N, C-alpha and C positions, 0 to 999 in steps of 0.2 A: 697150450695157449693159442687162442684164435688170432690169426693174422688178418689184417685188413687187406682186402682185395680190391683193386681198381681195374675196371675195364675201360680201355681207351678205344673208342670206336663202337658204334652201336648199330652196325649193319646186321645182316643175317647171322653171321658167325658170332658177333658180340652178343646179339640177342639170345642165340642158342646157348652160349656159355653162361650168360646170366641166369637163364632158366635152370640150367643144370646146377649152378651154385645155389640158387634159391631152393631147389628140391632137396639139397643136402644141408639145409639150415645155415647157410652162410649169409643170408639176406641182410642181417643187421650189421655185418662187417663188409658189405659190398657197396661200392660207389661206382658210378658210370659217368664218363665224360665223352662228349662227341662234338666236334666242331660243326657237324652237319645237322644237328637237331636243335630245336628251339630250347632256350633256357627255361621255358615254361613246362617242359616235360618233368614229370614228378621225380624220376630217378636221376636226372642229369644234373651234375654239378660242374663248376668251372674246372677246366683241365688242370690248372696249377694246384688247386685245392685237392683234386683227386690224386695227383702225383705226390704231393706233400704228405697226405694222410695214409697212403697205401704202403704196405710192406711188399706186396706182390702185385705186379702190374701185368695185365693181359692185354696184349696189343694185337690189332687186326689191321687189315687193308694194306697190302704191300705198296700201293701207290702213295701212301702218306707216312710210311714208317720213318723216313728220314726226318720229317717235320715232328713226329712224335718223339724221336730221339732228341731233337733240339729242345723240345719242351721238357723232357726228362732232365737234360743237362741244366736247363734254366731253373727248374723248380725242385729237383731232388736235393734234399739236405743230408741224405745219408745213403748207404748202399741199399739198392733195391734188388729184388729178384724180378727179372723181366722175362715173361713167358710170351714168346712171339709166335703168333699163328699166321704171320705174314708169309704167304707162299713165295718160295724161291728166293727169300732173303736170308742168306747164311748168317750164322752167329758171328763170324768174323766181321761182317759189315756192321752189324749192330754194335759189336765191341768197339769198332773204329769210331762210329758215330757217337758213342757214349763215353769216349775216352777211357775205356776199360775199367770203369768204376763200379760196374754192376755184375751180378751173376745172371747170365743169359741162358735160357732154355728155349728150345724150339718145340713146337707141337703142331699137329695137324688133326683137328677133330673133324668129324662129319656132322651134318645137321641133325641127325637123330639124337645127338647127345642131349638136346633140350628136353627130351622125354625120358632120359636116363638109359638110353639104348645107344647103339652105334659103337664107335670106337674112337680112340685118341692115340696117336703115335707120338711119343715123346723122345727128345734127345737132350741130355744134360752132359756136356763135355767134362764137367767136374765130378759127375756121378755121385752127387751128395745125397746120402740116405735121408738126412733130415728134411730136405726139400721134397724128395720123392714121397716121404710119409705124409707131409702136409698136403701136397697136391693130391695124393691118393685119397685122403680123407675128404677133401673138398669135391672130388670128381667121381664119387662112387656111382656105379650104375653102368656106364659105358665100359667096354673092354679097353684096358690101357696096356700099351705095349711100349716098353722102354727099349730103345735101340742104341747101339754103340756107335753106329755110323750115321752121321747127320744126313747123308745122301738118301737114306731110307725114309726120312721125313718128306723129301721131295717125291719119292715113289708113292708114298701114301697120299700126297696131294693129287697126283695124277689119278690114282685109283678112286679116291673119294669124289673127285670132280667128274670123272668120265664114266664111271660105272653106272650111276643112275640114268644118265642120258643114253648109254648104250643099251641097257636093259629096257628102258622105255621105248626106244626105237625098234627093238627086236620083237616086242610083244604084239 
């Protein structure tokens, strides 16, 4: 069964994740909300509507994750799977901000995921096979690595963010 996916935040990472999902035929089940974009954008819907209709929420931008969690508390009418790509924001914090009502996963993709390349590092403290299967089907293309230690997501953040700049500088 296809799950509805909501992307909250449409910066570079949200855009890359949406392109990956579209490549994997999730487009009709995809909705996007962003407080920074005009409501006239064709894919953008109201954040509350996005949260209510989505089974899995992908969140980005660490500087606004607390506000996103507040919106999830306000609009979620049932348990959600929240996949956070917010750098350096641990699952414990997100659990605290959402009153431990949701299943939280952390990930760190790099920008080439938009073309079905690159990599995504995932951490699911509950290690749920059903969620891994769904996410695996939706994110085919990039290399996926599921790690047991959440700190390795932070390591992936450093590598994903710094390596392109380092390589570019050394060439």
